[in-house]
N, C-alpha and C positions, 0 to 999 in steps of 0.2 A: 088434355086441358087442365089436369090437376096441378101443374107446375106454374100456371099463369096467375098473376096478381088479380084479385077481385077487389074492386074499389069499395064495396060495402064492408069487406073484411079489413082492408088496409088503410081506409081513409083516416081513421084516428091515429094510426101508427105514423102516417105521413105528417099530419098536422102537429102531433106531439113532438116528433123529432125536429122539424124545421120551424116550429112555432109560427105557423101561418094559418090563414083561413082558406079552406079548399072548397071550391064550388065545382061540382060535377054535373054537367048538362047532358041529357040523353032524351030521346023521344019516349022511352019507356018510363024513366024515373029520374028526376033531378034531385040532387042532395047537396047540403051544405054541412061541412064538418068544421067544428071549432076546437081549438086546443083545450084539453080538460085539466091539465096540471099546471099551466103557467098563468101568471097574472096578466090580465089584458093591459095593453099600454094605456097610459092616462091620456095621451093625445091621439085622437082618431086618425090623424095623418100617418101615424106610425104603424098602422095595421098593414100587413102584407097579405094580399089576396091573390091566390092562384086559381085560375079558372081553366078547367079542362072539358073538352067535349068528346063524347063517345061517337065515333064514326065507323061506318061499314060493319057495325055489330061486333067488332073485335079490336079496335084500336082507340087509344086516347090521344088527343092532341091538345096542346095548349092554345087557348083562345085569348087573343089580345084585342083590347078595345081600341 
């Protein structure tokens, strides 16, 4: 298990690299990660949000609305 990505450790790496907002949904703990080093867009429609859900206690899948 030490070679698998942990969302609590990698959430800020993902949002910083791709300049997105990441929402992680889980029955145990849901989290939202915001980019720390980039300036937010002036228009709220320019925000890119990625939502992932934790399923079967070991997989993440993208959640689409």
